[in-house]
N, C-alpha and C positions, 0 to 999 in steps of 0.2 A: 494209471487208469481212473475213469468213471462212470456210473450207473445212466445210462439216459432212454431210460424205459420212456420214461415220463413224457419225453421230446419227439414220440411216436403222432401222439392226438394232434401234434402242429404240423408233421412234415408239409413240406412245400409241393410234395408229388403227388396230383390231385390222385394218381391211379392207386394208389395204398388202400388198401383193405384191411381193416382190421376186425376183430374178435369183437364182438356183441355191438358196436356200432353200424356197420355194413352185413345184409345179410348174407351168407353162405352161394355159392354159383349154384347150388342145386337151387335154390329157394326162387332164386334172379331166375331161372330159367325154368321152372315150373309155372313162373307167373308170366313170364314172357307168353310160354306156350300157351294159355287160356285164350289167347284171340288168335283166333282162325290164320294159320298162315302157310299158304301151298307151296310154297318154296322151302317148307322147313319141315320136321316128324322127330319124337323121341325117339332116340335108339331105346330097340328092347334089349339089347345085348346084357344089358347092364342097371343096377339099379343105383343112384347115387342119393348120398344124405343132404336132405332137406334144412342140416341143425350143425352139421359142420361142418369147418372148411381148411382142409389140409393148407392152403396158400396164404392163409388169412393170418397179419400179424395177430399175437396174441399176447394184450399186454403182462398177464398173468407171467410170463416167462420172463427171467433176466439176460440183460442187454448187457456189453461189457464194450470199450474203447477200448483199443490198444493200438500204438505206434510199432507194435510186435509183427512180423512174421504170424500171417494165420493159413493154417491150413485149407484146402478149396474143400467146401461141402459133396457130398458123393452125390453125383449127378443124378437129377428129380426128387433128391429130399424133397419135406415139405417146411416149414419156418419152423415145427418145434423138433424139425429133424437138425437144427442147426444149431453148433455150439453156442456160450456167450458171447464167445468171442467175434464168429461167423455172424451173429445178426446184428453186431456192431458192425463188421463188412460193408454188410446188405445196408444197413442203414444210412451209413455216407454216399455210398456209390448210389441207392435210389436219388440223391440228389443231382447227379450228373449220369443218368442210365447210357447215355451215346459213349462213356466208356468202358476200355474193355473190362471185363468182368470172366468167374467161374460160370460155366454152363447152367450151373444151379441156381442160380442169382436171376440171371437171363429168362431161366423158364419160368418164375415166379411170380416174374413181372409181370411176363404173358400171358398166363393165368390172369392178372390183375386186368389186363388191357381186355381179354375173349371177354371175363364176365361182365364190361363195361358196355361191350358192343350190345349188350340184354338188356340192357336199363332205356332209360329215356334218349330221343331221338338228339338230343345236345351232347349226353354222353357219348353214345355209339360213334358222332361225330368227330369230337375231340380223343378218340381212341384209335378210328380211324387213320388220322389225319397222323396221328406219331408212329402207328404201325408202318408211315409210308414212309418218314422221315426213318426209323431205325432199320430200312429195307436197306438205305442209302449210304445204311455209318458201315465202316470196314469193322469194327469194333464189334458187328452182328452176323457177317456175311459167313463166317463155318455154322450159325445156326437152321438148320431148315423147319424147325418149328414156326421159325418166325415166317419163311412164306407161307406155310398152312394159316398159319395166322390170321396173316395179310387177305391171304385167300376167302378167307370166311369171313370177311370184314366186308368184302366186296361182295360177299353172294347175299349175306346176309339186307345188305343194304339194297339190293340188286339192281345194282352199279355195271353194267357191263364197261363202260370208259373205265374205271377204277381194276379192273378185273383186267382189261389191256393195259394198263400200265406194272400190274405184277408180272406177265406174262413177258413184256418188254424190258423186265427190268432182267432177265435170262436167268433164274435160280430155279426154274423149275423141275423137277425131276422129271423122269420121259413118262412113265406111267401116270402120270398126273396132269401131263400137258392134254390129251384128249379129251377129259373130261372137261378140264377148265375150260377148254374151248368150247366143249358140250355148251357151258355155262352163258356164255357168251353169245352162242347161239339162241339160247330158249331166249335170252336177256334181250334180240333183235341188235346185238350191236356189230358192226360189218367190220369183215378180219381187214388188217393193217397191214405194210407193207412190211414194217419194223416186226410185225410180233410175226411173218411167216419167219424172219430172220433170225428171230430166236428161237421157234418150233423148228426149224433146221441144224441148229447148232443144239436141239436138244435130243432130237430125236436121232441125229446121225452126227452129233458131234464135230461138224463141220468147221473150222477155221475162219475166223468172220472177215480174213483178209480173202476168204476163198470165194465168199456169197456177191453178191449184185449187189447196189446201192439199195438201199429204200423204197426210192422215188423211183426207178427201172421198177422193181418189184409190184407196185401199187399200181402204175400202167398194166400190167399182167394180169393184178386180179382184176382190174374195170373189166380186161376184153375176157377175162374167163367167167366173169361175171354175167356177161352180156352172152356171153355163150351157152351158160347153162340157165338164163335167164332170172338170177337169185345169186345173192351174194354165196359165196363159196360155202359156209358158215352154214347156212339154209338147207344148201342143197344136199349137205352131208348130213346133218341134225335130220331131215325129210328121209334118210335111205334107211336111218338106224329106230326112227320113231313106232311103235306097237302099232296096230291098224286099231282104231277105237269098234267097240260092240258096235256093232248094226244099228242096234236101238238105241244107242247115247249117243245122239250127233252133238251134243253138246258137250262132249270130251275132242271134238275137232277142235279145239286154238289151242295151240302147244304153251307160250309161256302163262303162265308161269308154272302153270301146271305140266307135270312130267310121268306121262303113263308108264314109261319102261322101269328100269331097274333104280333103286334105292341104293346107298352103301350107308351103312357109320363112319362117321366122318372123325378122325382122331383128331383130339385138338390137344393144347399145351393145358389145358385145365380138366385134369381126369375125371376131375366131376360132373361134367360139359357135356352127354352124353345124345349126340344129334344123328339124324340119318338124311342124307343130303343127295339130289338128284346126281344120277350119277351115264349122263350120256354120254358117252365115251366116239369120239366122232375120227376118232384115227383111223382108222380101216377103211375108212370113206376118202380122208378127207388126206393123208397122206400121199398115195396115189397123186393127187391130180398138184399138189405142191409139187412135186417132185417136178413134176416135166413142166410149172410153170417156172420153178427158177432154173432148169435148163435154158428153156425161152429165154428167160430174161440174161439166164450168162453169154449166150450168145452175141444178145444185143448190147450186150457190154463189151464185149470183146468187139464189135464192129464199130461201136465209137471208141474204145482203145484205140484200136489200128488205124480208122482215120484220123484220127487226131495224128498220129506218129506219122500217116502218110502225107499229108498235110505239111508238117513240120519239114520231113525231108526234100517234099516239092520248093520250100521256103529257101531252105539250105542248096539245094543245086542251081533254083532258080538267079540265087546270088553266085555260086562258083559258076557253074556253066557259061558254053559260049551260046550269042541269038542262034536260032537255028538249028541247033541240037537237039533233038527230038530225046527224052528223060520218060521211061515208063514208071511208074508209080508202082513201089512193093506192096503184098497183099491186098490186091485190087479186089473189089469187091461192090456188087449193084445193089442198091432196093428201092424195089419197085412198090407205090403205094397206090391202091383205090378205094372210092369210096361206095356206098349205092345206087344202082345203076338204076333208070329205068328198060336198060335193056333188053330185048326180049334172051340177048347172050346172059346176062349178066348171075344165073344161077347155075348155068353151064362154066364160069368163068370161076365161081368161087368153089364149084366140086373138083375143079380141077387144081385151084389154087390152093386146097384142103392137103390137096393127097402130094404137094413140094413138098420136098425139107427145107428147116425152115422158114415153115408160113404160122402167121400169127396174128391173131385179132386183135385190133385194140381201141380204145373209143380216145376219140380228138378233146380238145376243150368246151367243143359246143357239144359237148356226147355225141359225138357225130363215130356210125362206124367206120373204119379203116381197116383194111386189110394190107398188111405190108407181107411179103417176101425178101429175103435173102439170099445172090444166086455170088456164086466163084465163078473163073475162069471154067472150071471143067463140069458147068452145069450151067452155063449161060445159055444152050438150045433150052431150054425150057423157060427162060424169059422171055425169047421170040416165040413161045407156043401162045404166052397168056398177049404177047406185045400186039400181035393181030387182032385180038379180039376188043383190048382195051384200048388202043390210041389214043382212038377222037372222043374220048369219057373226060367230060371237065373236070372232074376232081380227080383224075390221077397226075400223081409227083414221080421223076428217077430221079435216086441219087447214085452219085460214082464215086467212089471215096467220100463218101459227104459232102459230095459239093451238086444243087441242082442241075442237070440238065433241059433244056429246051428242047422240046418235042423233035423240031424241026431238026436237032438233030441228033438224033437216034436215027441209026441205021446199022447193017452188020459192016462190019469194018469203018465205024467214021472215028475219025479222029478225037473226035471230041469225048468217046467212050473208053480213051485207051487209061 
């Protein structure tokens, strides 16, 4: 055994906080709040000490390093609550915090990182990067406090892209997801396809293998945004945003000000008492995403069936005799048309929207595309639309994934089998 208390001052981990050398977390927060921050408020639920920090390393307490087994500390213990041997284990572990450790040690480390978020931008940026790194490490995967600390880092930085990265990591609790998406809306960072998949897994525990590809979901998000006239997050936020007082037109701008409910945010550090906005967009957003994913799954299945059908055609072409007609399994037809100056355009769109398996997309040139999927059982609905659009220049028809020229399209056409 050897005493190593004097080594704390030279510890290589830059986030270690020491009593007497570093300010307590309560004092750091109080200093940070002297600068007006519309996105942040002090919580009135409890008062915090500005003279003592339970998490800081106290050099007056002995530290003993030993190779003998050391029992894990009580969850939530402060540094003073550790035994001499536990302090020695904590000291060594902080050299390699990516390794597995008892939750008590991990929570103390998170308390240090959270405190750094309220120091200068250089310290905060280093803490944000470290939190994202820890989020990817298996040794930290079972600590929900890490996700909350990482979300706090993104909100304090007012960085919607950072928040989106945390969402796509897939560790958010369902009750928290709606609020964090609301934060992203306040920061005007658009909703992305990989986020929708993470949301679906959080809210509905849908297995990843049952979800469509993120690229397909992104196309549907773009179409939904075109229909709504704004990003789905902005639409959901607008539905839950309280109207400003009539005499106060300055309140109309939402970000970063939020006129709705605020809630106490539970930090890993017990003395960081904050109130953050609570724009829970789930009630509005969830139905939109459910419908969006249903449509994405339909067209994903169409792509799969098309590939299978084409593969079957190739196999049959090799095995079959010339002149023998071979029918394609899982037959389907896709009709696409864009905007038109035709006097019937609005009527055609109205009719199309009433048909099942309709979706509106945006192509690479940001032009609207109306797409309808037909199978044999509802092919009559295709002919109802085709009578109007067949002469339009931006019309495309695909049968089993292969584009068909217009002159080959008529009832009982051999090219449509």
